[in-house]
C-alpha positions as CSV (number, residue, x, y, z in Angstrom):
1,X,-25.9,43.2,-27.6
2,X,-29.4,43.1,-26.2
3,X,-28.9,46.4,-24.3
4,X,-27.5,48.0,-27.4
5,X,-30.5,47.0,-29.4
6,X,-32.9,48.2,-26.7
7,X,-31.0,51.5,-26.5
8,X,-31.1,52.0,-30.3
9,X,-34.9,51.2,-30.3
10,X,-35.5,53.6,-27.5
11,X,-33.5,56.3,-29.2
12,X,-35.4,55.8,-32.5
13,X,-38.8,55.9,-30.7
14,X,-37.8,59.1,-28.8
15,X,-36.7,60.7,-32.0
16,X,-40.0,60.0,-33.7
17,X,-42.1,61.2,-30.8
18,X,-39.9,64.2,-30.2
19,X,-40.0,65.4,-33.8
20,X,-43.8,65.1,-33.9
21,X,-44.2,67.1,-30.7
22,X,-41.5,69.5,-31.9
23,X,-43.3,70.0,-35.2
24,X,-46.6,70.7,-33.4
25,X,-45.0,73.3,-31.2
26,X,-43.3,74.9,-34.2
27,X,-46.6,75.2,-35.9
28,X,-48.1,76.8,-32.8
29,X,-45.3,79.3,-32.6
30,X,-45.6,80.1,-36.3
31,X,-49.4,80.7,-36.0
32,X,-48.9,82.9,-32.9
33,X,-46.2,85.0,-34.7
34,X,-48.4,85.4,-37.8
35,X,-51.4,86.5,-35.6
36,X,-49.1,89.0,-33.8
37,X,-47.8,90.4,-37.0
38,X,-51.2,90.8,-38.5
39,X,-52.6,92.6,-35.4
40,X,-53.6,96.1,-36.5
41,X,-52.2,97.7,-33.4
42,X,-48.8,96.1,-34.0
43,X,-48.8,97.1,-37.6
44,X,-49.7,100.7,-36.8
45,X,-47.0,100.9,-34.1
46,X,-44.4,99.4,-36.5
47,X,-45.4,101.8,-39.3
48,X,-45.3,104.8,-36.9
49,X,-41.8,103.8,-35.8
50,X,-40.7,103.3,-39.4
51,X,-42.1,106.7,-40.4
52,X,-40.5,108.5,-37.5
53,X,-37.2,106.8,-38.3
54,X,-37.5,108.0,-41.9
55,X,-38.2,111.5,-40.7
56,X,-35.3,111.5,-38.3
57,X,-33.0,110.1,-41.0
58,X,-34.0,112.9,-43.3
59,X,-33.4,115.5,-40.6
60,X,-30.0,114.0,-39.7
61,X,-29.0,113.8,-43.4
62,X,-29.8,117.5,-43.9
63,X,-28.0,118.5,-40.7
64,X,-24.9,116.5,-41.7
65,X,-25.0,117.6,-45.3
66,X,-25.1,121.3,-44.3
67,X,-22.0,120.8,-42.2
68,X,-20.2,118.4,-44.6
69,X,-21.3,119.9,-47.9
70,X,-21.0,117.8,-51.0
71,X,-18.7,115.3,-49.3
72,X,-21.5,112.9,-48.4
73,X,-21.0,109.7,-50.5
74,X,-23.6,109.2,-53.2
75,X,-24.7,105.8,-52.0
76,X,-25.5,107.3,-48.6
77,X,-27.4,110.2,-50.1
78,X,-29.4,107.8,-52.4
79,X,-30.3,105.5,-49.5
80,X,-31.6,108.3,-47.3
81,X,-33.5,109.7,-50.2
82,X,-35.1,106.3,-51.0
83,X,-36.1,105.8,-47.3
84,X,-37.6,109.3,-47.2
85,X,-39.5,108.8,-50.4
86,X,-40.8,105.3,-49.5
87,X,-43.3,106.7,-47.0
88,X,-44.6,109.2,-49.6
89,X,-45.5,106.9,-52.4
90,X,-48.5,105.4,-50.8
91,X,-47.0,102.1,-49.7
92,X,-46.0,101.2,-46.2
93,X,-43.2,98.9,-45.0
94,X,-45.6,95.9,-45.1
95,X,-46.1,96.3,-48.8
96,X,-49.7,97.4,-48.5
97,X,-51.3,100.6,-49.6
98,X,-51.7,103.5,-47.1
99,X,-54.9,104.6,-48.9
């Protein structure tokens, strides 16, 4: 019984210490991820990639629609159109203004 009680006390102490250390590490990782996401170089690269993806999606849509004609489903056409227009309305993928 004494060993069981010692084991349970050690388990409880380890849990408390581990969760505190885990929480601190989690906060560190969260802070690092936030700093990385707010870095202007990262934001510019992500926006450039998003813009080129929208451009390529538009080109692919036109190439396919020329070959397929009016057989492109309406939801697909609407989605491609909305992706293409998103870059033109002055707002980027981060929800901030391009101007």
